[in-house]
N, C-alpha and C positions, 0 to 999 in steps of 0.2 A: 525399527529405527525408521522416524520420519525424517525424510530429506526434503529440505525447503529451498525454493528458489525465490529470490527476492528480485521484482522488477522496479527500478526507479529511474527517474529522468534528470533529478538535479542533485542537491546537495547529499542526500541519503543520510541524513540524521536519525531517521527512523530505521532505515536498514541497519546502521550501525547500533542502535539500541537494541534490535531484535536479535542481531547476531551475538552481542555481549550477553543478552539475558540468557541465551540458550548454550553459551559457550561451555557451560559445566554440565549441562544436561547429557546424559548418557543415551537417551531415547530420540532427542531430536538434534538436527544439526542443520545449520544454514550453509548450504554447499555451494550455491551459485549466487551470483549478482550479475543482472543483466540490465543493459541499459541501451537505449536508442540514441544516446547523446554522448558523442565521443569526448566531449570536454566537460561532462558531469563529475562533480567533486565525488560522487559516489564511488567512481573508480579508485580514487586515492583511499577511501576507506576501505574499500575490499583489499587492495594491497596491504594496508596496514593490518588488517585482520587475518591476512593470509587466507582469503576466500578467492576462488577461481571467479574470474568475470568474463563477460562477453559483451562486446558492443556490436550492435547490429544495425541495419538501416530500416527504414520504413517498409520499402518494397520486400525486403526478404521476411520481414516479420507478417505482413498482410497477406502476401501472395505466393509464398513457398512453405514448404514444410521444414524447412532448416532449423528453425526454433524449436519446433515440436520434436524433431529427431535429436536435437542437442539435450532437450530435457529428458527423454526417453534413455539416452546414452548415459545419463548422469543419474538414473533412477529417482527422479525427482516425483514426491508424493503430494507436496502441497505447493501451490504458487502465491505468494504475497505480493500484492502492489503497494508500494510505499513512494507515493509521489509519482507514479507512472502515468504518462499523459496520453498514450496512445489507446485506441479501443482494441480489446482483445479480440481476434479473429475466431472464427467459427471452429476451425480445426483445434484450437486449444480448449476452446469451452466443451467441445464434444470429447476430447481426450481426459478432460479434469473436471467431470461434472461435481459440483459443489465442493471443489478443492482450490478455486481461485477466490481469494478474498481481497477486499480493497478497504482502504481507510479513506474517509472524506471529512474534510475540516468544516463541516457544519451539520445540522440536524435534518437529514434527508426525511421527507421527499422535498423539503423545499432547499433552494440554493444548490441544487445539482444540474447536472447535465453537460453537454459540450461546451468548453471553454470557461466552465466554473472550477477553478481551481487557485490556490495560492491566495494572494491578496484581492483577486477579483471577488473571491466569495466572502472575505470578511469586509471589503468594502460595501458589497450588497447588502449584507446583514445589517450593517452599521446605518447605511443610507435608509433602509426600511425601518429603523428605530426599534429593531427587535430588542426584547428585554433579556434575551438568553441565546446562546449559541451552544456549540459543542462538537462532538465527534460521532461519526456514524461509521462502524465496521459492518460490511455487508458482503454477501457472496456477489460474484460478478456474473452478469448475464449479457445478453446481445446489446443492451441499451447502457449508456452512460448513467451510473449511479441509482439504477432501478432494480438491482438485485435484492433478494430477501434480506432484510436488516437482521443482523446477528446481535449486535450491541449499540448502545448509545450512552454517551456521558455529557452531561451539561456543565455549563459555566454562566455566571450572570456577566451581563454587559452593563456598565456604568454610562451615564449619559455624556461622559467626557472621553470614553474610550475612542481611540483611533484604530484603524484597520491593524497597525502594528502592535497596539496594545492587545487587541482581541488574539491575533496571531500568536503572541506569546502564551495567552492562556489556553489556546488550542493545543500549541505544541506541548505544554504541560500534561494535558488530558491524554495526548497521543502517547507520549513517553511512558505515562503511567499505566494505561490500560492496553495498548495494543499487543505487547509481548503476553500479557496474561490472558487475553481472550484467545490469542493464538493456541496458546497452551490449554486452555479449557476445552477448544475445540477439538485439538489431537487427542486429549485425554478421552473425551466423550466418544470420540469416533473409533477409538481403540478398544472401547469395553462393549 
């Protein structure tokens, strides 16, 4: 049984999508949703889904072993970042090598790094007059958005697209691909 912890800082629509996708899978379960934002809507989603949640502060996350101990106590095998905005500390990276994955709302290596999330990414892509954008699912390392790329999916950008138009296209790609890529990773690591 693969036990997943999802980290999210905001709405949690990807977290809900992933949890729903695996809700009937007997070999994979989303058992925890963690957030650094006490007002994040992802907490409401966790409650609705019956998934245990934890809110923590930045200091506890970065400077103590509290979160790592909590993950170990809950027998977590895989960490999924779904709109999580804090950098992952070394103690988690060391405890979960190649077991922490993230989704980024652009085609890395472009438009990644500190501060590049949400509409900032889409606005930057539009302003650069890119013809396409997409999603990148990647392993997490010590640098923002620099881990080994696992999967990318693309969408075209129309000349009249706004950042909100692009966000809509990116969300569709996230919902369609993120759970399936997680499932493929789990299947391949179990073989």
